[in-house]
ZANUPA-576435 format. One record per atom (N, C-alpha, C): residue in one letter; x, z, y. Coordinates in steps of 0.2 Angstrom, whole numbers, plus 5000, padded with zeros to 4 digits. Layout:
BEGIN
aXZY
...
end
This chain:
BEGIN
x515850055138
x515149975136
x515150035128
x515650025124
x515350005120
x515250095115
x515150145121
x514550205119
x514050185121
x514150195127
x513350145128
x512950135122
x513250065117
x513050025114
x512750085106
x513250095106
x513350155101
x512850215099
x512750255104
x512550295104
x511950295100
x511250245106
x510550255101
x510650215096
x511150185090
x511050145086
x511050235082
x511750285083
x511650345080
x511150385078
x510650375085
x510350435087
x509550395084
x509650335084
x509050315079
x509350335074
x509450335068
x510150335060
x509650435060
x510050465064
x510050555063
x509450535063
x508650505067
x508050535069
x507550495060
x508150445060
x507650415053
x507950485049
x508350495048
x508550535042
x508250595043
x508250595046
x507550655048
x507150655048
x506850605050
x505750585044
x506050585036
x506450535036
x506550535031
x506550635025
x506850665028
x506950695026
x506350775023
x506250765031
x505250815031
x504750725029
x504950695025
x504550645020
x504450685013
x505250685011
x505350735003
x505350785004
x505550815009
x505350895009
x504650915005
x503950875007
x503450895009
x503150865001
x503550814998
x503450814994
x503550804990
x504350824988
x504850894984
x503950944983
x503850974987
x503551044987
x502551054987
x502351044993
x501751034991
x501450974989
x501550914989
x501350864985
x501550874976
x501950924976
x502450884968
x501950964967
x501550994969
x501251054968
x500451024966
x500250984968
x499750964972
x499350924963
x500150864963
x499950814958
x499550794956
x499550864948
x498850864941
x498150884948
x498250924952
x497750914956
x497350854958
x497650784960
x497450764961
x497550724955
x497950704950
x497650664945
x497150684945
x497050744941
x496350774935
x495550784939
x495750824944
x495350834948
x495050774952
x495350734954
x495250684960
x495250704966
x495450784968
x495450794974
x496150744980
x495750764985
x495850694989
x496350734997
x497150724996
x497450754997
x497850755004
x497050765010
x496850725019
x497350795021
x497350875015
x497750885020
x498850895021
x498850875012
x499550835014
x499750745017
x499250735016
x499250705021
x499150695027
x499350735032
x499150755037
x499850795040
x500050825035
x500750865035
x501150775035
x500850745032
x501750665029
x501450655038
x500850625038
x501050595046
x501350645051
x501250695051
x501550735057
x502050725057
x502650735049
x503350715047
x503550635053
x503050625051
x503250535053
x503250475049
x502650485043
x502650455035
x502450395038
x501750375045
x501650345043
x501850305051
x502250295053
x502150265063
x502850215058
x503450225055
x503850205054
x504050115056
x503550085052
x503350035053
x503249995061
x502750025064
x502450005070
x502849985075
x502849945076
x503249895083
x503249945087
x503049985091
x503350035094
x503750125091
x503750095085
x504250135086
x504950115082
x505050055083
x505550005078
x505349965073
x504449955071
x504449915064
x505249915061
x505149975058
x505749985053
x505350015048
x505249945044
x504849945038
x505249925035
x506149935030
x506450005029
x506350085025
x506350115033
x506150205032
x505250215031
x504850165034
x504150165030
x504050165022
x504650115020
x504350095011
x504950155010
x505450175012
x505850235009
x505250285008
x505150315014
x504550375015
x504150355007
x503750315009
x503150285000
x503350304994
x504250284996
x504450274988
x504650384989
x504750404993
x504750484993
x504350514989
x503650494991
x503050504992
x503050514985
x502750454983
x502750394973
x502850444969
x503950474971
x504150504965
x503650534964
x503250574966
x502850634962
x501950644963
x502050614966
x501150564965
x501150504968
x500950454963
x500650364961
x499950374966
x499450394967
x498950414971
x499150434978
x499550494976
x499650484986
x500250424988
x500550424989
x500750344987
x500450284987
x500050304986
x499450224988
x499050244995
x498950304993
x498550315000
x498850275005
x499750305005
x500350305012
x500050245014
x499950195008
x500150125008
x499450085013
x498950085011
x498350105010
x498250135021
x498550185020
x498550205029
x498950155033
x499450175030
x500050105035
x500150025035
x499350035031
x499349935032
x498649905039
x498250015039
x497850005044
x498049975049
x498750055049
x499050055054
x499249985059
x499749945054
x499949885055
x499349825059
x498749875056
x498149815059
x497949815064
x497749855064
x497749885071
x498249895075
x498749905075
x499449875082
x499449785079
x499549725077
x499549695077
x499049655080
x498349675076
x497749675082
x497749635088
x498049645094
x498049635100
x497649655106
x497249715102
x496649725106
x496449805106
x496649805116
x496949855119
x496549905113
x495649905110
x495449975110
x495550015103
x496149955099
x496250005094
x496950025094
x497349965101
x498150015102
x498450055104
x497650105105
x497750155112
x497850215107
x497150265111
x497150325106
x497150325097
x497050295097
x496550295092
x497050265085
x497550235088
x498150195083
x498850235086
x498650325088
x499150355090
x499150425084
x498250435089
x497850475081
x498050445072
x498050405072
x497650365065
x498750355061
x498950355067
x499950375064
x500350425064
x499750475068
x499950535064
x499850575061
x499450565056
x498850595051
x498550635054
x498050605061
x497650665061
x496750635063
x496850555060
x496350535056
x496750475052
x496150445049
x496250425043
x495850355044
x496250305038
x495850265037
x496250215032
x495850155028
x496350095021
x496050045025
x496050025020
x496049945019
x495849925013
x494949855016
x494649825011
x494749755011
x495349775012
x495649675009
x495949675002
x495649684997
x495949664991
x495349584990
x494449604989
x494249554990
x494449494995
x494449505002
x494749445004
x495649385003
x495749454999
x496649424996
x496349384992
x495849384989
x495949344980
x495649274983
x495149294989
x494649254992
x495149194994
x495649204999
x495849175002
x496449144996
x496549164989
x496749134988
x496749074981
x495949094982
x495549054976
x495249064970
x495149144972
x495049164966
x494449214966
x494149234970
x493549264972
x493049224978
x492549224977
x492149214984
x492449294991
x492149224995
x492149315000
x491449324999
x491449414998
x490849445000
x490449455007
x490849495009
x490649525018
x490549425022
x489749445022
x489449395025
x489149395036
x489649385036
x489549405045
x489049305050
x488549355052
x488249305060
x488549335066
x488349275069
x488649275079
x487749305081
x487849365085
x487749385090
x487749395095
x487649435099
x487749415106
x487949515107
x488549495107
x489149555110
x489449555104
x489449505099
x489849565091
x489549495085
x489349515081
x489649475074
x489049535067
x488549515068
x488249585062
x488349545053
x488749605048
x488849615044
x488649615036
x488349585031
x488049635026
x488449605023
x488449625015
x488349635008
x488849695003
x489349654999
x489449724996
x490349724995
x490649774995
x491349794989
x491449834984
x491549834979
x491649854973
x492049924973
x492749924976
x492849974981
x493449984987
x493750034988
x493750014993
x494050094993
x494650094994
x495350174994
x495250185003
x495250265002
x495350305006
x495250295012
x494450295009
x493950285014
x493350355015
x493050395021
x492550445017
x492250415025
x491450465023
x491250475030
x491550465035
x491750465039
x491850455046
x492550435050
x492950405041
x493450375045
x493250275043
x493850255042
x493750165043
x494350135037
x494050065037
x494550045036
x494649955036
x495249945038
x495149845041
x494749805037
x494549765041
x494149715034
x494149665033
x493749615029
x493749555035
x492849505031
x492549455033
x491849425030
x492049375034
x491749315029
x491649275032
x490849245037
x491249195040
x490749185045
x490249125044
x489349145043
x489149075042
x488649045049
x488548975049
x487848955055
x487248965052
x486948935055
x486248955056
x486048915048
x486148865048
x486148795045
x486548825036
x486948915036
x487248915030
x487748905029
x488148835033
x488948825032
x489148885035
x490048885031
x490448935031
x490948915037
x490948965043
x491048955053
x491948955050
x492049005051
x492749045048
x492849125046
x493349155048
x493049225044
x493549245051
x493249325050
x493349355056
x493949465052
x494249455054
x494249545054
x493949595057
x493949655056
x493849675058
x493649745056
x493849815061
x493749905060
x493249925054
x493149915048
x492449935046
x492350005049
x492050045054
x491950145054
x491350165050
x491350205043
x490950255038
x490650255043
x490050235047
x489750275053
x489250295044
x488350335047
x488050325045
x487450265041
x487650205047
x487750125043
x488350105037
x488650125035
x488850105028
x488550175026
x488550095016
x488250185013
x489050185008
x489150245006
x489850254999
x489150264995
x489650224991
x489250224984
x489850234977
x489550314975
x490250344969
x490450224966
x491150244964
x491250214961
x491350254951
x491350194945
x491550204941
x492050274942
x492050304936
x492950314932
x493250284930
x494050314934
x494450264932
x494950294928
x495350294924
x495850304921
x496550354924
x496450324929
x497150364934
x496550334944
x497050374948
x496950364955
x496550394957
x496150444954
x495250464955
x495450514960
x496250514965
x496150554971
x496150514977
x496050454974
x496150414982
x495550404985
x494850424984
x494050434989
x493950364989
x494150304985
x493950244983
x492950234981
x492950204985
x492050224985
x491950134985
x491550114982
x490950034983
x490750064991
x490549984994
x490250015004
x489649975000
x489049965005
x488449905006
x488449895014
x488349855018
x488349855024
x487649775027
x487149845031
x486449765030
x486449785036
x486649725039
x486649725047
x487249755052
x487949785049
x488049815051
x488849775057
x488549795064
x488749755071
x489549795072
x489649735073
x490249755075
x490249695082
x490549745088
x490749765094
x491449725096
x491649715100
x492049645102
x492749725102
x492449755102
x492749845103
x493349865095
x492849835090
x493249835082
x493449795082
x493449725082
x493649675083
x494549665081
x495149655074
x495449635074
x495849575077
x495349525071
x495749435072
x495149405069
x494849385078
x494149315077
x494749245078
x494949215073
x494649195066
x495149265063
x495149255058
x495549305055
x496149235050
x496249205048
x496749175044
x497349155045
x497649145053
x497949155054
x498349235053
x497649295057
x498149345060
x498549365053
x498149345045
x498049385040
x498949325037
x498949295038
x499649235038
x500349295044
x499849315046
x500349365049
x500849415044
x500449425044
x500549515041
x500349515035
x500349445033
x500349445025
x500849485019
x501549455019
x502149495017
x502149545021
x501949575025
x502149655028
x501849675021
x501249655020
x500549695020
x500849685011
x501149635009
x501349644998
x501949665001
x502449665005
x503249695006
x503249785005
x502949785008
x502649905009
x502349925004
x501949894998
x501949914991
x502549904986
x503249894987
x503549904984
x503749974985
x503450004989
x503750094991
x503450134983
x502850124982
x502650134974
x503050124972
x503450074969
x503250034961
x503950084962
x504550064967
x505350124968
x505150164968
x504750214969
x504550264967
x504350324962
x503850254958
x503350284954
x504050264949
x504450224949
x504850174944
x505450264942
x505850264952
x506250354952
x505950424949
x505250384949
x504950474945
x505150504939
x504750404934
x505150424928
x505850394927
x506150394930
x507250374928
x507150514928
x506650514934
x506850584935
x506850614928
x506150584924
x505750594916
x506150594913
x506750574912
x507150534908
x507950594907
x508050594915
x508550654912
x508150744912
x507750734913
x507450814912
x507450824904
x507650764901
x507750804891
x508250774888
x508750754895
x509450724891
x509650764887
x509750834889
x510250904888
x509650904880
x509550894878
x508950934872
x508750864869
x508650824870
x508950764866
x509450664867
x509650684871
x510050644873
x510650604868
x510550654861
x511050664855
x510350594850
x510050594851
x509250524848
x509350494852
x509250504856
x509050414865
x509450394865
x509850414863
x510450324864
x510050314863
x509950304856
x509850274853
x509250204853
x508650234859
x508650214866
x508650114869
x508550094871
x508650064874
x508150064883
x508450044889
x508350054896
x508850124896
x509150144894
x509450214894
x509350244906
x509350294904
x509350294912
x509650264918
x510350264917
x510950254919
x510750174921
x510650144914
x510550074915
x509950024922
x509450084917
x508750094924
x508950134932
x509250174932
x509550184939
x509750104943
x510250104938
x510850024943
x510249954946
x509549954938
x509249934940
x508749914948
x508749994945
x508150004951
x508549994958
x509250034960
x509449994966
x509549954966
x509949894963
x509549804968
x509149804966
x508549814963
x508149804968
x507749864975
x508049874973
x507849924981
x508349874987
x508649874985
x509549814989
x508949754992
x508849734988
x508449674991
x507749674995
x507349744995
x506949764996
x507049755003
x507849795006
x507849825013
x507949735015
x508349725012
x508449645012
x508149605016
x507449595012
x506949595016
x506549615025
x506349675019
x506249745025
x506549725032
x506949695034
x507349665041
x507049625045
x506449595042
x506149535046
x505649525044
x505049585042
x504449575040
x503749525039
x503849525046
x503549425050
x503749375050
x504349365045
x504449295044
x503749255040
x503549195045
x503249175039
x503449085035
x503849095036
x504149045034
x503949045025
x503848995020
x503549005013
x504249025009
x504649005011
x505549025006
x505749095007
x505349145013
x505449185013
x504749245008
x504349205012
x503349235007
x503349235000
x503849194997
x503949194987
x504449224989
x504949234989
x505649304987
x505349384990
x504649374995
x504249444994
x503649454988
x503549384988
x503049404981
x503549404976
x503949384973
x504149394968
x504549474968
x504949474973
x505149564974
x504849614971
x503949604975
x503149634974
x503349624966
x502949564964
x503449564955
x503649614951
x504349574955
x504849624951
x504649704951
x504649734956
x504449804956
x503749814953
x503149784950
x502849794946
x503349774939
x503549754937
x503649764929
x504049784931
x504649794933
x505049864933
x504849934931
x504149954936
x503949994934
x503750034929
x503249964928
x502949944918
x503349974912
x504049954915
x504949954910
x504950054910
x505150074915
x505550124920
x504950174913
x504050164915
x503750224915
x503950254906
x503550154903
x503850174896
x504150194895
x504950184898
x505450214894
x505650304896
x505250314899
x505450384899
x504750444894
x504250414895
x503750394890
x504250424881
x504650364880
x504950364872
x505350404872
x505850434879
x506150454881
x506050544880
x505350544880
x505350644880
x504850624873
x504550574873
x504150574866
x503650614864
x503550664861
x502750694861
x502550754866
x503250784870
x503150834877
x502650784882
x503250734883
x502850674889
x502150644887
x501850634881
x501350634879
x500550654881
x500750744884
x500350764882
x500050774888
x499150774892
x498650724896
x498950814902
x499650864903
x499750884907
x500350844914
x500650804906
x501350764910
x501650714915
x502050714917
x502050674924
x502050614920
x502550584913
x502550534911
x502250524909
x501550544907
x500650494904
x500750484911
x500550524914
x500350504919
x500450434926
x501150434925
x501850364926
x501350344921
x501250344919
x501250274915
x500650224917
x500150234919
x499050244923
x499350254928
x499950274934
x500150254940
x500450184937
x500950174935
x501250084935
x500450054932
x500050054929
x499549994926
x499449984932
x499350024936
x499050004943
x499549974949
x500150024951
x500549984953
x500549904949
x500549884943
x500549844942
x499649764942
x499249794944
x498449774943
x498149804953
x498549814955
x498149804961
x498249754965
x498049734971
x498049684972
x498649664978
x499049634978
x499049584971
x499349604968
x498949574959
x498949584952
x499649554951
x500149574945
x500649534945
x500449444940
x499849454938
x499249364937
x499149344947
x499149394949
x498949344956
x499649344962
x499949374958
x500749384964
x501049304959
x501149304953
x501349224950
x500949174950
x500349184953
x499949134956
x499849094959
x499949144966
x500349124972
x501149104975
x501449124970
x502349084969
x502148994965
x501849004961
x501848944960
x501448904964
x501048884967
x500348874972
x501048884976
x501648914977
x502048904985
x502848844982
x502448864978
x503248864974
x503548764976
x502848734973
x502348684973
x502548624980
x502248684986
x502348664990
x502848644992
x503348674990
x503948674994
x504648624989
x504548614982
x504848574979
x504648484981
x505348464979
x505248384981
x505048354976
x504548284978
x504048254973
x504448204970
end
């Protein structure tokens, strides 16, 4: 009896190690070699994303694969260690798969999801504005009206990542009645067909390889086969913690890459770098503590209690603050050699700032924690 119970666990652990090793191997080789091109030339690395999908990088967190959020975060970290842009694409891809599976819509849960999880098709997320809207920071930018068989959606979003013609993303629109009053929100899979206008974004200081576009919709039809949630708010309440928790893989990976850069120059500059704050061993220990905290939270990613959500928000904020510190420390340790435009420390400074401002940004996280803490604190 004991053998029957233990064997699957060992087999599962072996499979997980193989997935992580395969993802790490791709990240250490082809991704590391392409990082400069992705960052400076804006190369959109769908070839590498396809290889990562085949290796299992985009499926571990799905229920059908055991909801292994810890493995998904570790995979994202291994990717982000060499390229923050590709780490962000991984997060976009992961959450899009999460939307499809958790939708309960059979049209989005069969071969469509299988292809997505395997990295054969690609899609991201357009939830930056809706998440801010639900928090009371911005107004909802997409508007929908009910029609026979579905909804017509109109509006514009300034930037949506990991999309291109023929790809797709998860999006949310506010539903309005004929009298102009707001009814509720819907979430849907937005397919980038000829009916969707993609507009070039202004050039950012980094993350140019993430295929980020502005989108414009004019009476875009959403049928039942592409509905993720109607209404959307209960669905968002269910997946919000998982959505945010997955982002920690970016912070951990970019931070680890920064610590790697410090170790690179220790043989040459250790005698003077010893006088800097945040030495590599100290940073590594702090990162290990953060990693353990994240892995503990990853055990129950769909927990909906307020206390759990506050913990996730705080871990995400801690990750963003830590990666800022680690990337700056790497640049200080490397000195002028790390300040050159083609170096990893200089790139990671920009990647770390992206981790700190991407939705939910540090200020958004603190806003939410303050609001939620008031709900749970005794009067």
